N, C-alpha and C positions, 0 to 999 in steps of 0.2 A: 356166475354164468358167462358174463361178458369176458372175464379173464380167461376162462376155459376156451372160449371161441377164439380169442386172440392168440392164445398159446397154440391152438390147433392150426390156425392160419400160418403162424410162424413155422410150425413143424412142417406143414405141407410145402411152404416156401423153401425151407432148408432141404427137404427131399428133392424138390425141383432143381435146386442148385447142384446138388450132388449128382443126381442122375444126368442132368444136362452136361455137367463137366465130364462125366464118364463117357457119354456118347460123343463128345467132341474128339475123343481119341481116334475115331475112325471117320474117314470122309463119307462113308455110306450113311452114317447116323448123325453127322455133325449138324445138319440143318434141323433135324428133329430135336437134337439136344439143345440147340439155341431156343427153340420154341418152349421146351420144358422149363428152361431157366427163366425165360421171359415171363411165363405164366406164374412161376414161383414168385418172381419180383412183383408182379401185379397184385398177387394175394397179400404180400407183405406191405405194399404201399396202401392198399385199401384198408387193411386192418389198422395200420398206423393212423390213417386220416380219420376214420370213422369210429373206431372202437377204443383206441388208446386214450383219447381225451376224456372219454366217459369214465374210464378206470382211474385216471389220474385226477379226475375232478377239475378238468380244465374247461372253462367256458370259451368256446371258439366262436367269435362273431361270424355272421354269414358272409361278410365281405372278405374275410380271411380265406374261407373255403373258395370263394370266387377267385382270389389271387392264386391260391394253390393250383386249382385246375386250369387256370389261364397259363400259368408257368408250365404245367405238365403238357398242355396242348401245344404251346410254342416249342418246347423242347422236342416233343414227338415229331412235329412237322419238320423242324430243322434237321433233326437226326435222321429221319426217314429220307428226306430229300437229299442230304449229303451222302448217305450210304448208298442210295440208288444210283447217284450220278458218278460216284468215285470210280476212277479207272483202277485196274489191278496194280498198275505201277505205283499208284498213290496210296494203296491200302496200308503199307507200313506207317506212313506219316499220319494217316487218319487214326490208326490204332494209338499212336503216340499222343495225338491231340486229344482223343477221347479219354485216354488214361490220365492225361494232365487235368482234365475237368474233374475226374474223381478225386485227385489229390487236392485240387482247389476247394472242393466241397468239404473235405476233411479239415483243411485249414480254416475255412470260414466257420465251421462248427466250433472250433477252438476259440475263435475270436468272440463268438456270440455267447458261449457258455462260461467264459472266464469269470465274469462278475457275479454269476449266480452260484459259483461253487468255491469261492475264496474261503480258505480255512478248512476245507475237506481235502486232506492230503491225497487220499486214494483217487478221488475224482479229478483233482488237479493234475495228478500224474497222467491219467488218461487224456485229459485235455491238452496238456503240454506235449506229450508224446505224439498224439494224433496231429496236432498243429504242425510240429516240426517236420515229421515224416511226410505228411500230406503236402506241405508247402515245398519241400525239397522235390517231391515227385512232380508237383505242378510246374515249377520253373525249369526243372531238368527235362521234363517231357516237352516243354515248349522249345527248348534248345535243340532237343533231338528232332522235333518236328521241323525246325528250321534247317537242320543239317540234311535231313532226308528229302526235303522239298527243294533243296538247292539254294536256299536263301542264305545259308551259312556254309559256304563251300569248303573253307579251310579251317582246320583245327587252330585254336588260339592258345598258345602256351605262354603264360605269364612267367617272368623270372621267379624261380624257386616256388612254382605253383603248388608243388606237393607240400611244401612247408606251410604256405599260406592256407591251403585247404585243411591241413591237419590242425593248425592253430584255430581256424574258424570253427572246426568241428568241436574242439575242446571248449571254446567259448560258448557254443550253442548248448553243449551238455551242462557246463557249469552254470550258465545263466538260467537255463531251464530248471536245474535243481534248486537254485536260489529262489525262483518264483514259487516252486512247490513247497519248499521247506519254510520259507519266511512268512508265507501267507499274505504277501503284499497285495493290497487292494487298489492298485493303480493301473488302469487300462494301458497307460503308456508303455509299461513293461512288456505286456503281451504283444503289443504292436511292434516293439523293438525286436522281440524274439521272432515274430512273424517275418519281419524284414530281413533279419540275419539268415533265416532259413531259406528265404527266396534267393538271396545272394549266394548262399552255399550251393543250392541246386544248380544255379547257372555255372558257377566255377567248377562244380563236380563234373558236368557233362561237356562243357565248352572245349577242353583240350582233347577229348577222346576222338579218335579218327573214325572215318566212315566205315571201315571194315568191322569195327566193333559195335556198330549201332544195333544189330539184332540182339546182342547180349545186353546192351544198355536198356533197350526197350523192355526186355524181360525183367531186368533188375528193377526198373522204375515201376513196372506193373506190380511186382511183389511189394514195393513200398506202399503203393496205393491200397493194396489189400490189407497190409498191416495197419495202416492209418484207419481204414474202415473198421477193422477188428477192434481197435481202441474205442471207436465210436460206439460199437456194439456193447462193449463193457460199460461205457459211460451211461448209456440209456437202458442198460439191461435188456437189450433187444437181441433175441436169439437169432433172428433171421439175418440181421446186420452182422452179428458176430460170426455166424457160419459162413456167410458170403465173403467176409473179409479174410477169414482164415483160409478158405478155399483158394481165393485169388492170390493171397500172399504165399501160401505153400506151393501152389502150382507155378507161380512166377519164379520162386526160388529154385524149384526142381528144374524148370526149363532153363534158367540161367546157368545152372551147373552143367546141364546136358549140352548147352551151347558152347560153354568154355571147353568142355571135354572134346567136342567135335572139332574145335579149333586148336586143340592141344595148348591151351593157354589157361593160366590161373586167373581167378577173378581180380586179384591184385594187379596182375599185368595188364588187364583190360583197363582198370581204373587209372593206373599210374603210368602205363606204357605208351598210350596214344598211338596204338598200332593202326596202320592204314593211312599214313599221311602222304601217300602218293609218291612224289618225286624223292622225298627224303628217304623213304624206305628203299626205293630203287637205288639211290646213291650208296646206301650202306650195305647192300646185299652182295656186293662183289663185282667182278668184271662182267662185261656183257657176254651173252651167250654166243658162241661161235657156231656157224652152220648156215645152211640155206633154207629158205622158205619156199615150199612148193605150192603154187597157186593152182586152183582148179575152177572150172566153170560149171554152170548148172548141168550141162550134158555129161561132164565127167563124173559129177556126183551121182547123177541118175544112173549111169552105167554101173558104178560100184554097187549102188543099192539094189538095182534090178537083178544082179546075179548073186546076191547074197542069200544065205540060208537063215542067218540070224542077225538082227540089227538091234542095237541098244541106243536109245536116244537120251542125251544128257541135257536137260533144260537149264537155263540160267537167266539172269536178270535181263540180258539182251532180248530174250524171247518176250518178256513182259513189256519192255520198252517198245518193241515193234508191234505188239498186240498180234503176234503170229501164232497163238495157240490153236486157232481154228484151222489154219492151213496146215499146221503140223499134224493135227488130228486127221486131216484129209490125206496127208502123206502116209500116215500110219495105216489107215484103212486101205489105201491103194496097195501098199506093200503086202498087207495081209491077204488081199485078194489074189496076189501072186504066189501065195503059199509061204511067205516069209514070216518067221517068228519075230515079233517086235515087242520090246519092253522099254520102260522108262526108268532110268537110274536117278534116284533122288538123294542129293546130299543134304544133310541136316541144316547147313547154313547157305544153301543156294538161294539167291534172291536177297531180300532185305529184311526178312523176318521168318521165324519158324513156320513151316507149312505153306510158305508163299507159292512154291511151285505146285504143290498139291492142289491148292485152291484155284490157281490159274488154269491147270489142266482140267480140273473138274468143271470149270466154266465152259470148256469146249467139249464136254461130255466124253472125255477119255475114261475108259473103263478103269475103275479103282484098282482092280486086280493086276493091272499092268504097271502100276507104280510100285517100284521095288526100292527099299531102303539100301543105303550104301553097304552096310555090313552083310546084307543078303545077296547082293549082286556082284560084289567085287571078284568073287571066284569064278564068275561067268565070262569075264572079259577075254581070257585066253582062247575061249572057244567061240568068240563072236567075230563074224566076218567083217562087219562095219559098225563103228561107233559114230553117231552123228551128234556132235556137240553144238548146241545152239545157244550162243550168248553166255556160256559159262567160262570162267577163267581160272581163278585161284583154286577152285575145288577140284580141278583136274591137272594142276601143275605138278609135275614130277619132282620139282625142287623140294617139295615137302618130304621126299624120301632121299633125294640125292645130294642136296647142298646144305651142309651144316651151318653155313653162313647166312642162309636165307631166313627172313623173318617168319616164314611159314613152315620152317623145318619141324618135322614131327607132327604136323597137322594131318589127321586122317583125310585122305582124298579118295576120289573114285579112280581106280587103277586103269584108266582109259588107255594108257600107254601099252598095255599088254594085249590089246586087240590086234587083229590081223591088218585092218585098215581103219584109218581115222579121218573123218571129215569134220573140220572146225569152221562153223559159220560165225563170223564177226564182222563188224563194220570196218575195223582196222586192226593194226598190231598194238594198239594202245593197251597198257597194262590194266589189270583189274584193280579192285579196292586196295589190295596189299601194295600196289605201286611197283611191282617187279615184273620182269619179263617172264614169259611162260616157256619152259623148255619143250613142252609138247608141240609147240608150233614149229620147232626145228627138227622134230623127229622125222626120219625118212619115210615112215609109214603115214605121215600126216599130210593131208591136202587142205589148203585154206580156201574156203568159199567166202570171199569178201562181199559185203553188202548188207543192207537192211534185211533182217530175218524174214519178214513177211514177203518182201519182193523176191529174195533169193529162193526161198522155199516154194513160192508160187511157180517160179521158173522150173525148179526141179520136178514139181508135180506135173507140169505140162510136158516136160521131157519124158517122164515115166509113162504118161498116158499114151504117148506115141510109140512105145515099145511093146513088143509082143511078150 
């Protein structure tokens, strides 16, 4: 009876994970999807704590339950507090940090279960695989967190680092296979493997440039899911297995989608260190020839006021300035004047997939106004004004025009085809790819310099004064 109840709880938990993940595919249902998945996880945790020990004939002392629920309480309070206070600009690094905690958990499971399963080759495989992948995910995610938070600003490239990483990977696989096959019962070996995996995770992410961080986050997320799946196999826990497979497969699919959106192979991301700033700029060819036309808030307001159709392109600069609310105010003001307004969303705008969608949803922007790149590119030629707010590489025509550019071939928003273009940026500083933007020198482009929130507030004030 108890086994049937536990199986039912795990089944309901798995359904919660699957339905929740499905609902995350749309901003309209994402919040509810999170709740479904969280409810499923709650069922799985309660079943594991209260029912599994009875089935496995494990006598759990009362103080252990006290420690378990104390840890859950502390984790809940910390997680809730951090998530409530985090700014949207910090969300990518928070995701990376939390993902690292999942990898660390998988690594710790391997350390604890090693001595209990020596001699069982199949279980040792699960333990070693989960420990190695989880440890790589943990240390790699911490490096990604450091890069996204600005604590590790520059990529570090060791001499022959590709060779070093490859040799270390071979050593990890070989040493792990030896532990599994030999049946060695010495904890020192598993701690050595754990340490090597941590080092590999650091070396794996350390050289990768900032432009590739969204891809790296997705890849490390898939690692954590895979490590959790091995834990599910080890414990014969269907909920843990289902959750791990979902996270691993979703992370893999998202990684491939991101590399496609950047027109880069996964090997180029891992070994190419794209996005190293000045170095990329130095290698991209000669400086762009042309003049930059600067516009003030009143000039931008006039262009917008007499437009019939406006497309807004949000970027990371919008998030940094926390200007999503004033941008929504601008959108509503234009719509009251009878102007058609849409938002063009590039898959890699911001620092993680969906960053711009979540940012605009926070400002109560209508989900139906958010249009993906593939669906909106053919609308630019019939658009009177495009307002680019803080975006850079995702609107750079060099992706089409310059075979020597590091972003050549990358799908972009075809902003250059619009009748008029307003670009709001703090300065002419290049984006993550480290190259100049041809769009800024386009005769149709007017540069509205300044902090996005301040500049857009002035544009809104100007528009309110116009009939």
